[in-house]
C-alpha positions, 0 to 999 in steps of 0.5 A: 499541465498541473495535476496530468499524467500522461498514459502508460501502457502496462502489461496485465502481468508486471515482471519485478526487477529486483533491487537488493538493499544490504546493510552497506551496498546494493546490487541490481542481479549480478552488479553490486554498488555502493548504497547511501547510508541511513543518515542520507535516506533519513535526510530525504525521507524527513523531507518526503514527508514533511510535503507529505504531512502538508499534502495531508493537511490541505487535505484534511476538508476535500480530496480535491486541491488547487492546481498550484498546491499541487503543482508546488508539492511534486515540484517539492517531492522530485526535488527530495526524489532526485536527490534519493534516485542519484544517490543510489543510481547516479553513478554510470553504471547502476544508470546504465544497467536501469536503463536497460532493464526497467522498461514498461510493465517490470515492476522494480522491487526493493528486496530489504529487511531494514531499509524504509524509504517511500521508494513510490518518490524515487525521481528519474527525470532530468533537470528539466521534469524536476524543474517542472515537477513532471509526475511521469518521472516518479517512479509510484507513477509510472511503475509499480514499486513492491517491497519484500521484507525478508531475504530468505523468500523469493518472487516465486515464494509468494502467492500469486492469486487471491481465490474467489469468492471475495470474503473482507473482514472490515476493521474500523476505529468506530471515531472515524467518522469518514470510515464509519459512514463512508469507507466502510459501505462504500467498500462492502458494495464493491466486495459484494460483487456477487452472492458468494461474495463475503463482507463482514464487520468485526464485531459479535459475527466473528465469534471470537472464542473469548470466556464469557466475562472476560474483557476482549484483548489484541490477542483475541483479534489475533487469534481469530485472524489467524483461523479466519477464512477471509481472503482480505483484511482491512484496517481504517483505524488508529495506529500509534505506539503502545506505551512499551513502544511497540506499534499498534492497531486500535481496533472497535469491537463494532456491535450494531445494537451498541452505543458508539461509547459502548464499543469496546477497543483492542489494541493489537501490538506488534509483539503479539505476533512474537509472543503468539505462534501461527499464521494467517492460514488463509493468506489474505491481503492486508490494507492498513488504511491507517495512521503512519502504518509503514513507520517514519525516519526514525524507523530507518534502522528498525524493521518495517513494524506491522508491515513486517510482521503481517508478512511474516505470518504469512499474509499475501500482500500488505498495502500501508501508509508512509504517513498520516492519510486525512479520513476522507483521502483515506477512505476515497482512495481504498475505495478506488483500489478495490474498485481496480483490485476486484473489477478491473480496468479498462485496457486495450486488447493486444490483438483487437485494439479495442477497449476491454475490462479486465482484471490487474496486478495489485501493483497496478491498482495501486498505480491507477489508483495514485494516477487517478487522484492526481489526475482527477482530483490534483492530488498526489498524496497516493504516493504515500501508499506503499506495496509489501509484496511482490506487485503481480499479485492478483483476483484468480476469477476471470484471471486475464480474460475479457470481462466486458467491452467499453 
């Protein structure tokens, strides 16, 4: 059946299985193996991004795709994902190690400072599964893949929980109409779950320390972000190359009393993170719902750009897209993710067998969001969203407790 994922029961707290990727090898635990070259991975990445681009164009005006479009895309993604899987794990030894350790509830966590690859598309199925485009075999639908971009940090070095109450800073580009008219109000309603929760649009309320008469710059935004108390930063904006070759986010300073044409645009370049000392004091979750925020195949031998810079400055977690995503899909995907992450999901209680709503980890929230769009909208574009932190990070309020019965 096209676009349907059978449910995989995962514990609320995932255990990471680290796969360390070095320039010439990769290791699972104490076992080390030769890895495929960057040229080979770039070839697979280009094939995957071609399918994502097809899905982007198909999703431009509606998040709902025809079943035949979904099925054809799954088969094409399975082809690239299965070849990549076989290049990494096709030998007898690593395949057996994965089979013994990659069980339900385990999060495959890739530790690498330079290898950019959409691990969510890895396909571990058989030849029959590949020919059928079996969605259950994609790691992004079955597991909770994650990335650690710094060899010096261990899983235990990352914050396990997000503090309460929720406090989101919403940064957007005012010409992205879906973000302005739909993504922003939908997410605000989810974030403001209680009177204590806060939601701020980047603008005058942020009290930037700028001299009167001085034009706003990306550096002013970065200075504000370092000291601000927000525990979530959401970017619904453009991402593009600067004339210097740096990646940069284009963010509007939204003044509700001004016209759109009067909204100043700030350019937050990656080089600003190197020029300015400091770090995020409140270690926020950062959602880069922007165009190609994780870089493309030409970035395989470079850093992970925006996600890596944010993580270096002590962000708790980063979600980013591997390719441009249509505004309508980006808005709907972000809304559904925050529903799961901030409000919880329906799970079966181990003791009673009853259906209850519980808070889930960030990795599990992403997995369920990908599944939601595949099952409800025949759209597998959620595989383009990746996690740049351990998958166990979650909301601290009511952690692990039953919230309501269904």
